[in-house]
Structure formats: structure tokens, C-alpha cells
N, C-alpha and C positions, 0 to 999 in steps of 0.2 A: 856619710857625712851629713850632719844636720846643723842648721844655723840656730843661734840663740833666738828664741821666740818670745822675747820680752816685749809686752805691749807698750811699755814706756820708752823703749829704745828702738828706733826704726832699723838699726843695724845696717849692713851693707851687703852687696852681692857676693863679697868675698868672705862673709861671716859664716863660715862652715867649719864643722869639726869632723874628723874621721871616725867612723865606727870601728870598734875593735875587731880583731881577727875573730870570725865566727866560730873557729875551732878552739879559741882560748877565751874563756869567760873572764870577765872582770872580777877581781876579788877585792873586797874591802876589809881593812883591818882597823880595829879600834885600839888606840894607845891611851892608857890612863895613867896619870900620875897620882901617887898616893902619899899621904903624910906618914909619919912614924907610927901612928896608930892603925894604919891600913885603910883609912878613909880616902875616898876619891876626891882629889882637889881640882883636877882638870881632865878634860877628855879631848883627844885629837883623832880625827878620822882621816885615814889615808887610803888611797885606791891604787891598785897596781896598773890600772889603765887610765891614762891621762887624756884630757880633751885637748887636742892639738888644733890650732886655728889656721895653720897654713901648711903647705907641702914640706917646707924645710923642717918644721917641728915634727911632722909625721915621719920623715926620713930619719930624724934624730931618734924617734921611738923605735924604728926598725933597727937602727944601729945598735941599740941596747941588746937586741937579740942576736945580731950578726957581727958585733965588734966594730972596730974603727975602720970600716971599709970606706973608700971614696964615695962621694955622693952619686957618681955615675953608676957604680956597681950596685949601690943600694936601690937606685931607681930601677935597675934591671931586675933585681930580686922582686921588687914590688910588682912590676909588670908581669913577670913570669908567674907569680902567685895568682894574679887576676886572671891570666889566660888559663890557668890550670883548673879553675872552678868550673864544674860541669853539673852540679846539682841543680835541678830544675827550679826548686823553690828558692835556693840561694841566688840564682841568676836574676830573679825578679825582685830581689830585695833592694830597696832604695838606699843608696849609699851617699848621695849628694843632693842637697836641696837648697834652692834660693827662692825666697818668697816675693821679693819686690824687684821691679814694679809689678810682676805677675809671677805665678808659681811655675818653676821649672824643676823637675825631679829626674835624676839619673839613677839607673839601676846598674848592677854589676854587668849585666848584659850590654848596656850602653857603653861601659868602659871597655869591654872586650872588643866591641865594634871599632872604637877609636884606635885600639892597638893593632888592628889588622891593616896590612899594607895593600890589600886588594879591595878596599871599599872606601867610600868617601865619608866625611864627617856628617853626622845627622844634623838636621835643622835645629833641634833643641840644644844639642851640644854646641853648635855654632853660635846660637843666640846667647848661651851662657858665657861663651868666650868673649863675645862683644860686651856683655854686661861687666865682666871682670876688667876688660881693658878700659872701658869707659869710666868706671868708678876709680880705677887706679890712677888714670890721668887726672880726673877731677880732684882726687885727694892730693896728688902731688902739686898741681897748680894752685889750688886754694891754700895749701900749706905755705907756699912762698908768695902768696898774694899776687899771682900772675893772672893775666886775662885768659879766659877760656875761648879759644878760637875754633875748636872743632866740636861739632855736635854729632855724637854717635847714634846710629839707629840700628835695629836688628832686622830680621827678615819678615816681620809681621806685615809691613806695607807690601812687600813683594808677594806674600801669601794672599793678601786681600786682592791684589791686582789679578793674580791667578792667570797670567798670560799664556801658560802652557796648556790651558784648557780651551776648548772650542768656545767662542764668544757666546753662543746661545745657551751654554751650560754654566756660565760664570754667574756668581752671586753679585748683585749690585750693592755696593756699600755707600752709605751717605758720607758727606764730608766730615761729620762729627766722628764717625767711626775711624775713618782714615786718619783724621787728625791725631787721635790717640796713638796711632802706630808711629808717627813721626815726631811727636812732642817730647818735651823733656820729662824725665822721671822725677817723681815727687821726692825721692830720697836725695836727689842732688839739687841744691839750691843755686841755680844760675839762670840767666835769661838766654835761652838758646837762640832767640831771634837776633841777638847781637853777635852770634858766631859768624865767622867768615865762611867756614866750610861745613857743609852738611854731608856726612858720610853715609851713603845709602847702599848697603850690600844687596846683591841680587843672586838668585839661584834659578838656573834655567831648567832644572830637573836633572842635569848632568854636571854642570860646572858652576862654580861660584865666581863672582866678580864684584867689583866695587865701583859705584858711581860716586864721584866726588863733585858736589855742586858748590861752586863759588858764588854765594848769594850777593857778594859785593861787586865783583867784576863781571858777573853774568857769564860765567864760563862753566863748561861741563867737561870733567876729566873722567876717562874710563881706565880703570886698572883691571886688566883681564889676563890671568895667568895661562889661559887656554890658547892654543895656536889660532892664528887667523887663517880661515879657509882660503884656498887658492882663488876662489871667485871674488874675494874681498881684497886681494892684494892691491895696494896702491890707493885704496879707498875703504879704510876700516869702518867708516860710518855705515856702510851698507850692512854690516853684521848686526848693528844695534839700532838702526833706524826704525824698524818696525816696532820694537819694544818701546822706544822713546816716544813714538807717535801715540801709543796707547796709554802709557803710564804718565805722560806729561799732564794729561787732563785730570787724572786722579790726584797727582801731586799738587796741582794748582788748587783743586777743590779742598784738599787737606790744609794747605798753607793759608788759604783764605779764612779758614776757621781760626787758625793760630794768629793770623794778622789780618784783620779786616781790610779789604781792598787790595790784597796781594793777588795780582793777576798776571804774573810773569809766566810767559810760555817758554819753558826750558828747552823745548824743541828748537827754538830760534837762537839759543845761546851759542856762543863760540864752542866748538867741539874739538877735543884733543884726545887721541888714543895714546896712552903712555907707552913708551918703548923702553927697551933695555931693562926689563924686569924679568924675574925668574919665571920660566914657562914650564907648565906641567905637560905630561904626555897626553895623547889623544883621549885616554880613558877619563882623565880629570879627577883622579882619586885624591890628589893633593891640593887642588885649587882652593878648597875651604881653608886649609891651614895656611896657605900662602897669602890669602886675603887677610886673615887674622894677623 
């Protein structure tokens, strides 16, 4: 799946099209209308493979091959087909790409990893999921002229903090670099500094979770689908305190670039660990999907 790459139109993160079945080449036919003398008066070009802009249209294309099956069954057929691909060259073929705000490309192998139940979602797949959710909400709210209250971020800031690595081996990033990771995307025109909530996902190397920062009321919410260890029972802050200590300084540095004079210490904000949410098993394979 590739997006429209028109320089005059910025497009959107969802602006992708599906590549045709590699075993079935696209065929193009030319239909010509002629007058009574046999001269061509018009030409029409048709293709057996259409460009489909979303999953529903692609399933509609599959339904042409398999009849009027329910959407759920068609999805199953597509997933089975992806799992069945074992050609080394085909597995490395790019089938989905989003260019803005930065390039993310997925291969057939990436899609196979998503379909496995014994592995977690990859970072680039997660970031693409955040991009799609952010743009979908932006489009819906702006269409109805509603205020945008949530600012979505992906895992770039988490990757820059690199808290899973020993401090002496971490790369030091300047505030300008960190600022890009938490700032608004050029393709969405809104003032993110006016948003009440900043949604900051986090990956510990095993589990995904979400920090929801309330910039107006100075509150920090943690949505974590992984279980709370026994040594943290009754005081969930102990599980996250070390990370908060380290990344709060980086966040302050990044926000100060976004808004000069912003020196809020989020470590001192009111802390709340959200309860009664769906929890994953100890392996954490589904935490990324639950956060999304």
C-alpha cells in the first residue's frame, strides 16, 4: 500500500492504497468508440486492479474474488493469505507507507508479525497506529468545528529518553530535538499548546503504557495494561517513579522550546494510576494494542 505522493497535496497518514496480489498482475484494457466510418472518436482506459484507499474498499475488492461473504470472513481470508506468504523476497516487499510527518514503511513480514499472537506489536507499527488515530480524530473534530482537546504523540520521545539503557551509554538530546518528538505535525493545523491532554505512549522494552498529562489541571494519569507487581501493591507510583524522575527533565526541556518559559515539573503533579482497565498477561504481548 502506497500513498499518493503529489507534491501539491500533503495528503494524510491514512492516504494509502493496497498493492495488488503479487500472484495476479494488473491488466489494463483500452476501450475505443468508433464512428460509422471506423474512425476512433474516444478512448477509455480501464484496469482490472483498482486503487483502494481504505480497508473497507480493499475488502470489497477481495469480495469480488470470493463472493458476497461477510466482512469478518473476508478479513480472515486476507489474514490467512498474508500468513501463507513465505517467499524471502516477497516478505521484504513494502506494502504500506506513510510519509508525513516522517517516513514509516511496513513490509509483508511486518504484517505477519502483527498477526502473530505470541509477539508484541513493533514500534513502527505502533507509531503508524498512533498516526492514524490522531489524524482520524483531527479530521472528525475539525469537520464539526469542535475544539481539539487531546494532543497525540508517538514513541519518538520515549526512544530519545532511552531509559532501558544504562545512563552512561545513552545519547544526549538537545531540547530542540526532543521538541520535535512532542510537537504538532505539520499536516494537522491546530495549536497543540491549547490542548488539555497530552497523550504520551511509553514502551519499557516489554510492555506498552500511556502517560496522559493534563496540562491545565497539572495532573498525570497512567494507563498501564500490564499487572502491578506485588511489591507495588497499595502504592502504584513506585512502579513508575524512577522513569518519571528521568523523563520529567527531558519533557520540561522539550516543552520549554515549544513554549518559552514552561518550567513545569511533572514529577510534582498529582499522580493517578487508572484502575478497572483491561489487563494483559505477564508476557505483555497485547499491551500495545490495548493502549492504541
